[in-house]
C-alpha positions in Angstrom: -32.7 37.3 -20.5 -30.9 36.7 -17.3 -31.4 33.0 -17.4 -29.5 33.1 -21.0 -26.5 35.4 -19.7 -26.3 33.3 -16.7 -25.9 30.3 -18.8 -23.7 31.9 -21.2 -21.5 33.1 -18.2 -21.5 29.7 -16.6 -20.3 27.9 -19.9 -17.6 30.2 -20.3 -16.4 29.7 -17.0 -16.7 25.9 -17.2 -14.8 26.1 -20.7 -11.7 28.5 -19.1 -11.7 26.2 -15.9 -11.3 23.0 -18.2 -9.0 24.5 -20.5 -6.8 26.0 -17.5 -7.0 22.9 -15.5 -4.3 21.1 -17.2 -2.1 23.7 -18.3 1.2 23.0 -16.3 0.9 19.5 -17.7 -0.8 20.0 -21.1 2.2 19.1 -23.0 2.1 15.8 -21.7 -1.4 14.9 -22.9 -1.4 12.0 -25.6 0.4 8.8 -26.1 4.3 8.3 -25.9 6.8 5.6 -26.3 10.2 5.5 -24.5 13.2 5.9 -26.1 15.5 4.3 -23.8 16.3 4.8 -20.3 19.2 3.9 -17.8 19.3 2.1 -14.3 18.3 0.1 -13.4 18.7 -1.5 -16.8 17.6 -0.6 -20.2 14.1 -1.0 -20.7 11.5 -0.2 -23.4 7.9 0.8 -23.1 5.4 3.7 -23.3 2.8 5.6 -21.5 -0.4 7.7 -21.8 -1.5 11.0 -20.3 -5.2 11.2 -21.1 -8.3 13.3 -19.6 -11.0 10.9 -18.1 -14.0 11.3 -15.8 -15.4 14.2 -18.0 -12.0 15.9 -18.0 -11.9 16.3 -14.1 -8.4 13.9 -13.7 -5.7 13.1 -16.2 -4.7 9.4 -16.1 -1.1 8.4 -16.8 -0.8 4.5 -17.5 2.6 3.3 -18.0 4.5 0.1 -18.9 8.2 -0.8 -19.2 9.5 -4.0 -20.2 13.0 -4.9 -18.8 15.1 -7.7 -20.1 16.7 -10.4 -18.3 20.1 -9.7 -16.9 22.9 -12.2 -15.4 21.4 -11.3 -11.9 17.7 -10.9 -12.9 14.8 -12.5 -15.2 13.1 -10.1 -17.5 10.2 -8.2 -15.9 7.4 -5.7 -16.7 6.7 -2.8 -14.5 3.2 -1.0 -14.7 1.9 2.0 -13.1 -1.1 4.3 -12.9 -0.9 8.2 -11.7 -4.1 10.2 -11.5 -3.5 14.0 -11.8 -6.2 15.9 -10.0 -7.2 19.4 -8.3 -9.0 19.4 -4.9 -12.0 21.4 -5.3 -11.2 25.2 -4.4 -7.4 24.6 -5.0 -5.2 25.6 -7.5 -2.3 23.4 -7.2 -2.3 20.2 -9.0 -1.7 16.8 -7.1 -1.2 13.1 -8.3 -1.5 9.8 -6.7 0.6 7.2 -7.9 0.1 3.2 -7.7 2.5 0.6 -9.5 2.9 -3.1 -9.7 5.8 -3.2 -6.8 3.0 -2.1 -4.6 4.3 1.7 -4.3 1.8 4.3 -3.5 3.3 7.9 -3.9 1.4 11.3 -3.3 2.7 14.2 -5.3 2.5 17.7 -5.6 2.9 19.1 -9.0 5.0 22.0 -9.7 5.4 23.4 -12.9 8.6 25.2 -14.4 9.7 27.0 -17.7 10.9 24.0 -19.2 8.4 21.4 -18.0 6.8 19.9 -14.9 8.0 18.3 -11.7 6.0 15.9 -9.6 7.5 16.0 -6.0 6.6 13.4 -3.3 5.5 14.0 0.1 8.1 13.9 2.8 8.2 10.7 5.1 10.4 9.8 8.1 10.0 6.2 7.1 10.1 6.2 3.2 12.3 7.4 0.5 11.0 10.7 -1.1 10.5 10.5 -4.8 10.7 13.2 -7.8 9.7 12.8 -11.2 10.6 15.5 -13.7 9.0 16.0 -17.2 11.2 18.6 -19.4 9.9 19.6 -22.9 12.8 19.0 -25.3 11.1 19.8 -28.7 7.4 19.8 -29.8 6.9 16.0 -29.4 9.7 14.9 -27.3 10.7 15.0 -23.4 13.2 14.0 -21.2 12.4 12.4 -18.1 14.2 12.0 -14.7 13.2 10.1 -11.9 14.9 10.5 -8.4 14.9 9.0 -5.0 15.9 10.8 -1.7 16.5 8.7 1.2 14.3 8.6 4.5 15.5 11.4 6.4 17.3 13.2 3.9 14.2 14.5 1.9 16.5 16.8 -0.6 19.5 14.5 -1.1 17.8 13.2 -4.5 20.1 11.0 -6.7 19.0 9.7 -10.1 17.3 6.5 -10.2 16.2 6.6 -14.1 16.8 8.8 -16.9 14.8 8.5 -20.2 13.5 10.1 -23.2 10.1 9.6 -24.9 8.3 10.7 -28.1 4.6 11.3 -28.7 3.2 9.0 -31.1 -0.4 10.5 -30.7 -1.8 13.8 -29.4 -5.2 13.3 -27.2 -8.3 13.7 -29.4 
């Protein structure tokens, strides 16, 4: 009887932990297509936020294709972000890597209308902030901002875009 009760309790705790684990970012889980963005240049692309490693991390894979301009040839930007929670911690964190050799360490901050990924402060490097705001059941607004080194709260808009969900996670 005790063993059965412990197994049931353990199962309930695991289910609750897994279900609550992604609460601040759960609205992002699935596959998305971009609906345009600005600066630098108009691009097209999409991204996914999908559970991986037995639901212990969320993996965002992103691709943006930018057309040629008079100053630049066409190019593609890809990136990978892993959202995770340290053992014993309640705050979600993320680490980001891209095809331009950037690595960004984020803290995840939930808000009433969405979620914000806030980069670490560095005296030598820009600080980044990525905000996803719910605009409907299957639509979001995206804002990516940068602050110069030494001015960690002096953010300026770098990219603003919208996206719509094309498929929910299974």
